[in-house]
C-alpha positions as CSV (number, residue, x, y, z in Angstrom):
1,M,8.8,-16.0,-1.2
2,R,6.0,-16.8,0.7
3,T,6.6,-19.8,3.0
4,R,5.7,-20.1,6.8
5,R,4.5,-16.4,6.7
6,A,2.3,-16.0,3.7
7,A,1.2,-19.6,2.1
8,V,-1.3,-19.7,-0.5
9,I,-3.6,-16.9,-2.4
10,L,-7.7,-17.5,-1.4
11,S,-8.1,-19.4,-4.6
12,P,-6.6,-22.6,-4.3
13,L,-6.6,-22.6,-8.2
14,F,-3.7,-20.3,-8.3
15,A,-1.8,-20.6,-5.5
16,L,1.0,-23.2,-5.7
17,G,2.3,-25.7,-3.7
18,A,3.7,-26.5,-0.1
19,C,7.3,-24.4,0.6
20,V,6.8,-21.8,-2.7
21,H,7.9,-18.8,-1.5
22,S,6.2,-15.6,-3.5
23,A,5.5,-12.1,-3.2
24,P,2.4,-10.1,-2.2
25,P,-0.5,-8.8,-4.9
26,A,-2.9,-6.2,-3.8
27,A,-4.9,-5.4,-0.3
28,T,-3.3,-7.5,2.6
29,A,-0.4,-7.8,0.8
30,P,-0.3,-11.7,0.7
31,T,1.4,-14.3,-2.4
32,R,2.3,-13.3,-5.8
33,P,2.9,-17.4,-7.4
34,V,5.6,-17.7,-9.1
35,A,4.3,-19.8,-12.6
36,L,6.8,-22.2,-14.0
37,A,6.9,-22.3,-17.3
38,S,6.8,-26.4,-17.4
39,I,3.4,-26.7,-14.7
40,E,0.3,-24.7,-14.6
41,P,0.2,-23.5,-10.7
42,I,-1.7,-26.1,-8.6
43,P,-3.6,-26.0,-5.1
44,T,-2.2,-26.2,-1.9
45,P,-2.2,-30.0,-0.5
46,A,-4.1,-31.4,1.6
47,P,-4.5,-30.9,5.5
48,I,-2.1,-32.7,7.4
49,V,-3.6,-32.7,10.6
50,S,-4.6,-35.9,12.3
51,T,-7.6,-37.5,13.2
52,A,-6.7,-38.6,16.3
53,P,-9.2,-37.4,19.1
54,R,-7.5,-35.3,21.4
55,A,-8.7,-34.2,24.7
56,A,-10.3,-30.2,25.4
57,E,-7.1,-29.5,28.0
58,D,-5.4,-30.2,24.4
59,E,-7.4,-27.8,22.1
60,L,-8.5,-24.3,22.0
61,P,-12.4,-23.3,22.3
62,W,-13.0,-22.6,19.4
63,I,-16.1,-21.2,17.7
64,N,-16.5,-22.8,14.0
65,D,-18.3,-20.9,11.6
66,D,-20.1,-18.5,13.5
67,W,-19.3,-14.8,13.5
68,L,-22.5,-13.1,15.8
69,K,-21.5,-15.9,18.8
70,S,-17.7,-15.1,18.4
71,L,-18.7,-11.2,18.5
72,G,-21.4,-11.9,21.0
73,D,-19.4,-13.3,23.3
74,A,-16.1,-11.4,23.1
75,R,-18.2,-8.2,24.1
76,E,-19.6,-10.0,27.0
77,A,-16.0,-11.1,28.1
78,K,-14.9,-8.2,27.6
79,H,-12.2,-10.4,25.6
80,P,-10.5,-9.5,21.6
81,I,-11.3,-12.5,19.4
82,V,-8.4,-14.1,17.5
83,V,-9.7,-15.3,14.2
84,D,-8.4,-18.1,12.3
85,F,-9.0,-17.7,9.1
86,W,-8.3,-21.5,7.1
87,A,-9.4,-23.2,4.2
88,T,-9.1,-27.5,3.9
89,W,-7.0,-27.1,1.0
90,C,-4.2,-25.0,3.0
91,H,-1.5,-27.1,4.3
92,Y,-0.1,-24.3,6.8
93,C,-3.9,-23.4,8.0
94,T,-3.9,-27.2,9.1
95,A,-0.4,-28.1,9.9
96,A,-0.3,-25.5,12.4
97,E,-3.5,-27.1,14.1
98,G,-0.9,-29.9,15.1
99,T,1.9,-27.4,16.1
100,T,1.4,-24.4,17.1
101,L,-2.1,-23.7,17.4
102,R,-2.0,-26.3,20.7
103,D,1.4,-25.3,22.2
104,P,1.0,-25.1,25.9
105,S,2.5,-21.7,25.7
106,I,-0.8,-20.7,23.6
107,L,-2.9,-23.3,25.2
108,A,-2.7,-21.1,28.5
109,L,-4.0,-18.1,27.0
110,K,-6.8,-19.3,25.5
111,D,-8.8,-17.5,28.8
112,R,-7.6,-14.1,27.4
113,F,-9.4,-14.4,24.0
114,V,-12.2,-15.5,21.6
115,W,-11.0,-17.8,19.5
116,A,-13.3,-18.1,16.3
117,R,-12.4,-20.2,13.1
118,I,-13.5,-19.2,10.0
119,D,-13.4,-21.6,7.3
120,T,-13.0,-19.3,4.3
121,D,-14.8,-21.9,1.7
122,K,-18.1,-21.2,3.7
123,P,-21.0,-19.2,1.7
124,V,-22.1,-18.4,5.5
125,N,-18.4,-16.4,5.9
126,G,-18.5,-14.4,2.6
127,D,-19.6,-11.1,4.2
128,L,-16.8,-11.1,6.7
129,L,-14.2,-12.0,4.4
130,A,-15.5,-9.3,2.3
131,R,-15.0,-6.7,5.4
132,L,-11.7,-7.6,6.1
133,K,-10.4,-7.8,3.0
134,V,-8.5,-11.6,3.8
135,Q,-7.0,-12.6,0.9
136,G,-4.0,-14.9,2.2
137,L,-4.0,-17.9,4.3
138,P,-3.9,-18.2,7.0
139,D,-4.3,-15.4,8.3
140,Y,-4.5,-14.7,12.2
141,L,-6.8,-11.9,12.9
142,V,-7.0,-10.3,16.5
143,L,-10.0,-7.5,16.4
144,D,-11.1,-5.3,19.1
145,P,-15.0,-6.7,19.1
146,A,-16.3,-3.1,20.0
147,D,-15.7,-2.4,16.1
148,E,-13.9,-5.2,14.9
149,S,-11.3,-3.0,14.1
150,I,-7.9,-4.8,13.4
151,V,-5.5,-4.9,16.8
152,G,-3.1,-7.6,16.1
153,R,-2.0,-9.4,12.8
154,W,0.4,-12.8,11.6
155,L,0.1,-13.5,8.3
156,G,1.0,-17.3,7.2
157,S,2.0,-19.4,9.9
158,A,4.3,-19.0,13.0
159,T,6.0,-20.8,15.6
160,P,4.2,-20.7,19.2
161,E,7.2,-17.8,20.0
162,Q,6.1,-15.7,17.1
163,F,2.2,-16.6,17.5
164,R,2.1,-15.7,21.4
165,N,4.3,-12.4,21.2
166,T,1.4,-11.3,18.9
167,L,-0.5,-12.1,21.2
168,R,0.5,-10.6,23.5
169,D,0.9,-7.2,21.8
170,A,-2.3,-7.2,20.2
171,E,-3.4,-8.2,23.7
172,R,-1.8,-4.6,24.5
173,V,-3.2,-2.9,22.0
174,Y,-6.4,-3.7,22.8
175,Q,-6.6,-2.8,26.3
176,A,-4.8,0.4,25.5
177,A,-7.6,1.1,22.8
178,H,-10.3,0.6,26.1
179,E,-8.1,1.8,29.1
180,S,-5.3,4.1,28.2
181,A,-3.9,6.0,24.9
182,L,-0.6,4.1,23.0
183,A,2.3,6.7,22.5
184,E,2.1,7.9,19.0
185,N,5.5,6.7,18.0
186,D,4.8,3.6,19.8
187,P,5.6,1.1,17.6
188,L,3.2,-1.4,18.2
189,R,0.3,1.5,17.3
190,L,2.4,2.1,14.2
191,V,1.9,-1.5,13.2
192,V,-1.9,-1.6,14.0
193,E,-2.0,1.9,11.7
194,G,0.4,0.2,9.2
195,H,-2.1,-2.9,9.1
196,K,-5.0,-0.9,8.7
197,A,-3.4,0.8,5.6
198,S,-3.0,-2.1,4.0
199,K,-6.7,-3.3,4.4
200,K,-7.8,-0.3,2.4
201,G,-5.2,-0.9,0.1
202,D,-3.0,1.7,0.4
203,H,0.3,0.3,1.0
204,A,2.4,3.5,0.3
205,A,1.0,4.2,3.8
206,A,1.1,1.1,5.2
207,A,4.2,0.5,4.1
208,D,5.6,4.1,6.1
209,F,4.1,3.3,9.1
210,F,6.0,-0.2,9.4
211,A,8.8,1.8,8.3
212,R,8.5,4.3,11.2
213,A,7.9,1.3,13.8
214,V,11.3,-0.5,12.4
215,K,13.0,3.0,13.0
216,T,11.3,3.8,16.1
217,A,11.7,0.5,17.8
218,P,14.2,-0.8,20.7
219,A,17.0,-2.9,18.4
220,T,15.8,-6.0,20.9
221,W,12.1,-5.5,19.5
222,D,10.9,-9.1,19.6
223,R,8.8,-7.8,16.6
224,R,10.9,-6.5,14.4
225,D,11.4,-9.7,12.0
226,D,8.0,-9.8,11.1
227,T,7.3,-6.1,11.2
228,L,10.5,-6.1,8.4
229,D,8.5,-8.7,6.2
230,V,5.6,-7.4,5.7
231,L,7.7,-4.0,4.9
232,V,8.8,-5.7,2.1
233,M,5.8,-7.2,1.4
234,E,3.9,-3.6,1.3
235,L,6.7,-1.7,-0.3
236,A,7.0,-4.1,-3.4
237,A,2.7,-3.6,-3.1
238,A,3.1,-0.4,-3.7
239,G,5.7,-0.7,-6.8
240,K,8.7,0.2,-4.3
241,T,10.5,-2.8,-5.7
242,R,14.0,-1.2,-5.1
243,E,13.4,0.3,-1.7
244,A,12.1,-3.5,-0.4
245,I,15.1,-4.7,-2.0
246,D,16.8,-2.8,0.2
247,V,15.4,-3.5,3.6
248,A,15.9,-7.3,2.6
249,L,19.6,-6.7,2.1
250,A,20.1,-4.7,5.1
251,I,19.5,-7.8,7.1
252,P,22.9,-8.8,8.2
253,E,24.5,-12.0,6.6
254,S,24.8,-13.7,9.3
255,D,20.8,-14.5,9.9
256,H,20.0,-17.5,8.8
257,S,16.5,-17.4,10.2
258,S,13.3,-18.7,8.8
259,S,12.1,-15.1,9.1
260,A,15.3,-13.3,7.5
261,A,15.0,-16.7,4.5
262,D,10.9,-15.4,3.8
263,T,12.4,-12.1,3.7
264,L,15.3,-12.0,1.6
265,G,12.8,-14.3,-0.5
266,S,10.3,-11.6,-1.0
267,A,12.6,-9.6,-2.3
268,A,14.1,-11.9,-4.3
269,D,11.1,-12.7,-6.5
270,A,10.2,-8.7,-6.7
271,L,13.2,-8.9,-9.3
272,G,11.2,-10.1,-11.2
273,D,9.2,-6.8,-12.0
274,F,12.3,-5.1,-13.6
275,P,12.9,-5.0,-17.0
276,P,15.7,-7.6,-18.2
277,K,18.1,-5.0,-19.3
278,T,17.9,-2.8,-15.5
279,K,21.3,-1.9,-15.0
280,D,21.9,-3.4,-12.5
281,L,20.0,-6.3,-12.3
282,G,22.5,-9.1,-12.7
283,K,24.5,-7.9,-10.3
284,L,21.1,-7.6,-7.7
285,Q,20.5,-11.2,-9.0
286,K,24.4,-12.3,-8.1
287,T,23.7,-11.6,-4.8
288,F,20.9,-12.9,-3.7
289,L,21.9,-16.3,-5.3
290,E,24.7,-16.4,-2.7
291,R,22.7,-14.6,0.3
292,L,19.9,-17.3,-0.2
293,T,22.2,-20.4,-1.2
294,A,24.4,-20.0,2.0
295,M,21.0,-19.8,4.1
296,A,19.3,-23.1,1.9
297,Q,23.4,-24.7,2.8
298,D,23.3,-23.9,6.1
299,Q,22.5,-27.1,8.2
300,H,22.8,-26.0,11.3
301,A,20.1,-23.0,10.7
302,A,16.7,-23.1,12.7
303,I,14.6,-23.5,9.5
304,D,12.3,-26.3,8.9
305,T,11.6,-27.9,5.8
306,D,9.1,-26.1,3.9
307,V,11.3,-22.8,3.9
308,R,14.2,-24.4,3.4
309,V,12.2,-25.8,0.1
310,G,11.4,-22.3,-0.6
311,L,14.5,-21.3,-0.6
312,W,15.2,-23.3,-3.2
313,N,12.8,-22.6,-5.2
314,T,13.6,-19.2,-5.2
315,L,17.3,-20.0,-6.2
316,R,15.7,-21.9,-9.0
317,G,13.7,-19.0,-10.1
318,I,17.2,-17.0,-9.8
319,H,19.3,-19.5,-12.0
320,L,16.5,-19.5,-14.7
321,A,16.4,-15.7,-15.3
322,R,20.3,-15.8,-15.4
323,N,19.6,-18.7,-17.7
324,E,21.9,-21.0,-15.8
325,K,20.1,-23.9,-16.3
326,K,22.2,-26.6,-15.3
327,D,22.4,-24.5,-11.2
328,A,18.7,-24.7,-11.6
329,R,18.3,-28.4,-11.9
330,K,20.4,-28.6,-9.0
331,C,17.8,-26.7,-6.8
332,S,15.3,-28.9,-8.5
333,E,17.3,-31.7,-6.9
334,H,18.1,-30.5,-3.5
335,A,13.7,-29.5,-3.4
336,L,13.0,-33.0,-4.4
337,A,15.2,-34.4,-1.6
338,L,14.1,-32.0,1.3
339,L,10.6,-33.2,0.4
340,E,11.2,-36.7,-0.8
341,D,12.4,-37.0,3.2
342,A,9.7,-35.3,4.8
343,A,6.8,-37.7,2.8
344,K,8.7,-40.9,4.3
345,R,8.7,-39.2,7.9
346,A,4.7,-38.5,7.8
347,P,2.7,-40.2,10.2
348,D,0.4,-40.8,7.6
349,P,-0.6,-41.0,4.0
350,L,-2.8,-37.8,4.5
351,A,0.3,-35.8,6.0
352,A,2.2,-37.6,3.2
353,S,0.0,-35.9,0.2
354,A,0.8,-32.1,2.0
355,Y,4.3,-33.1,0.3
356,N,2.6,-34.1,-3.4
357,S,2.7,-30.6,-5.0
358,G,6.9,-30.3,-4.2
359,R,7.2,-33.3,-4.9
360,A,4.7,-33.1,-8.7
361,R,6.6,-29.6,-8.9
362,A,10.3,-31.2,-8.6
363,L,10.1,-34.3,-10.8
364,L,8.2,-32.3,-13.9
365,E,11.2,-29.9,-13.8
366,L,13.7,-32.8,-14.0
367,D,11.8,-34.6,-16.5
368,R,10.2,-37.2,-14.1
369,A,7.2,-37.0,-15.5
370,N,6.2,-41.1,-14.9
371,D,7.5,-41.2,-11.0
372,A,5.3,-38.2,-10.7
373,I,2.3,-40.1,-12.0
374,A,3.1,-43.1,-10.3
375,M,3.7,-41.0,-7.2
376,L,-0.2,-39.7,-7.0
377,K,-1.6,-42.6,-8.5
378,K,-0.6,-44.3,-5.1
379,S,-1.2,-40.8,-3.6
380,E,-4.5,-40.8,-5.2
381,A,-5.5,-45.0,-4.0
382,D,-5.1,-43.9,-1.0
383,L,-6.5,-41.2,0.0
384,P,-9.9,-42.0,-2.5
385,N,-11.9,-38.9,-1.6
386,E,-9.8,-36.8,-1.7
387,S,-10.0,-34.0,-4.4
388,D,-5.6,-33.1,-4.0
389,P,-4.2,-36.2,-6.1
390,P,-6.3,-36.2,-9.0
391,L,-5.9,-32.9,-9.8
392,R,-2.3,-33.1,-9.4
393,L,-2.5,-35.7,-11.7
394,A,-4.5,-33.8,-14.6
395,R,-2.1,-31.3,-14.5
396,V,0.6,-34.0,-15.1
397,Y,-1.2,-35.7,-17.7
398,E,-1.9,-32.2,-19.5
399,Q,1.9,-31.1,-19.4
400,M,2.3,-35.1,-21.2
401,H,-0.6,-34.1,-23.9
402,R,-2.1,-37.0,-22.1
403,Y,-5.6,-35.6,-22.1
404,D,-8.1,-38.2,-22.1
405,D,-6.6,-38.9,-19.2
406,A,-6.3,-35.4,-17.4
407,L,-10.0,-35.4,-18.5
408,V,-10.9,-38.5,-16.3
409,E,-8.8,-36.7,-13.5
410,I,-9.7,-33.4,-13.8
411,D,-13.5,-34.7,-13.6
412,K,-12.8,-36.4,-10.3
413,A,-11.1,-33.3,-8.6
414,I,-14.3,-31.6,-9.7
415,S,-16.6,-34.5,-7.7
416,H,-14.4,-34.1,-4.5
417,A,-13.5,-30.6,-4.5
418,S,-15.8,-28.1,-2.4
419,R,-18.5,-26.0,-4.0
420,R,-16.4,-22.7,-4.5
421,F,-13.0,-24.3,-5.5
422,A,-15.2,-26.9,-7.6
423,V,-16.5,-23.8,-9.5
424,E,-12.7,-23.0,-10.1
425,L,-11.9,-26.2,-11.4
426,M,-14.5,-26.1,-14.4
427,L,-11.9,-23.8,-16.2
428,S,-8.9,-26.5,-16.0
429,R,-11.7,-28.6,-17.4
430,A,-12.5,-26.4,-20.1
431,K,-8.8,-25.7,-21.2
432,I,-7.9,-29.5,-21.6
433,L,-11.3,-29.9,-23.9
434,S,-9.9,-27.0,-25.8
435,E,-6.7,-29.1,-26.4
436,M,-8.5,-31.4,-27.5
437,Q,-10.4,-29.6,-29.8
438,R,-13.6,-29.8,-28.5
439,D,-14.8,-26.6,-28.5
440,P,-19.2,-27.2,-28.1
441,D,-17.9,-29.2,-24.9
442,V,-15.8,-26.0,-23.9
443,C,-18.6,-24.0,-24.3
444,A,-21.2,-26.2,-21.9
445,T,-18.5,-26.6,-19.6
446,L,-18.0,-22.9,-19.5
447,A,-21.9,-21.8,-19.1
448,A,-22.3,-24.3,-16.3
449,M,-19.2,-22.5,-14.6
450,L,-20.5,-19.4,-14.8
451,A,-24.1,-20.4,-13.6
452,D,-22.7,-22.0,-10.6
453,E,-20.1,-18.8,-10.4
454,Q,-23.3,-16.3,-9.9
455,T,-24.8,-18.6,-7.6
456,L,-21.9,-18.1,-4.8
457,P,-21.9,-15.5,-2.1
458,N,-20.8,-12.0,-3.8
459,A,-17.9,-12.2,-1.1
460,Q,-16.4,-15.6,-3.0
461,R,-17.0,-14.0,-6.3
462,E,-14.0,-13.4,-8.4
463,P,-14.4,-11.0,-11.5
464,G,-10.9,-12.7,-12.4
465,L,-12.6,-16.3,-12.9
466,V,-15.3,-14.3,-15.5
467,D,-13.0,-12.7,-17.2
468,R,-11.0,-15.8,-17.6
469,A,-14.0,-18.0,-18.3
470,R,-14.7,-15.0,-20.9
471,H,-11.7,-15.3,-22.9
472,Q,-11.8,-19.2,-22.9
473,M,-15.0,-18.4,-25.0
474,S,-14.4,-16.1,-27.2
475,A,-10.9,-18.3,-27.9
476,A,-13.8,-21.6,-28.7
477,K,-16.0,-19.2,-30.5
478,C,-18.8,-19.3,-27.8
479,A,-21.5,-16.9,-27.5
480,M,-23.7,-16.1,-24.9
481,V,-27.4,-16.3,-26.1
482,S,-30.2,-16.0,-23.2
483,G,-28.2,-16.0,-20.2
484,S,-26.5,-19.1,-21.6
485,T,-23.1,-20.1,-24.0
486,E,-22.9,-22.0,-26.6
487,K,-20.6,-22.8,-29.5
488,T,-21.7,-19.8,-32.5
489,Q,-22.4,-21.2,-35.7
490,Q,-20.2,-21.4,-39.2
């Protein structure tokens, strides 16, 4: 159940909308989307950063999309580098720009680090993404410029206090590496080693390092919560689901913090890894229902809208797994009420569009497709140059079997999308055409998609996309001839 901690997968086509919790896949163990039966997963909402000009003193001195300059400046200044991996379609990334990253306590640290902002959709950054194995957004890394080793990391959005503590600890690790050594059993050293192991894809080793960090740290350690969170993710990624659940359930029932909600939610999502006939699955589901419901209903808990909506979405998933449809519907109603209120309070249409995904999702779950269409049409009119509203409209129309309308909207989305995202959206276009039984057009669309995919930087090319394209080609009886795709003659 990832919300504020690990919002989205790098590929927006496979990410659920805002406020959806999910557990980790491989590599750096970010998010595993929870697919809906009623609607295909759709990307993260549009940016919510205000376009109003700000004074320079109210900003961090970002170096945008120039890694060599960032590295050179950091080596000359002998400072660690804070790297903000982001994308325009990542709600959590852009939300942090107007909140945590402009907090006075963070701005006070501007001269102690070099600040690099990396747009993950830009080809120029492809090699860096591949080298650091970034797979979740937002992903904040603190690197030693001497060798690009990770000395600190926060996956997902953070409160100012959480981010400040991460930077402080990372600076300590960096200084220790160049001036003195951290003790072998220092919790910070163990956390750094855990992130290194995760970067290599060794999730079992990473989990061991994080577990040792939690065990050796004092009870008052201010990194305990986020270390427990990443421990649960690594255990789940290593296939140790039972251990991940045990770690999460050890959190005191009185803890209704955002960190506790995230950690318990991640473990709750991991319940889906158990076979349906697992002996105590029902008991575990009931336990998570009780714990997460208490959190979601606690109006005094320091939990923001995104996290609270994520709790209701996770609860809905558990109820559906138990065939408790009425209770699942109530969860959708709770989520929708929170999202509608947040959208009403948004300062402008762009900010309000950050909630399009969650609102559309909840409305569809409540069999209110026409309301979802009306909401998205208004957003599309307010934001004529954004790919997000038409993409979501295409998804809704597709669910309603209004394929002609879906095709119009997906073409609008492609025309406004980034080059990398547009390649992925071609798969959606081919799927709609397939539903319309227009196989020759399916083949032509997939041919164009594969040709465009080959022009992307290696780091932005995803074998899974090609595999999905070839599967659709096979279903449409397309043939590869001289590097192109065409309909097989019958």
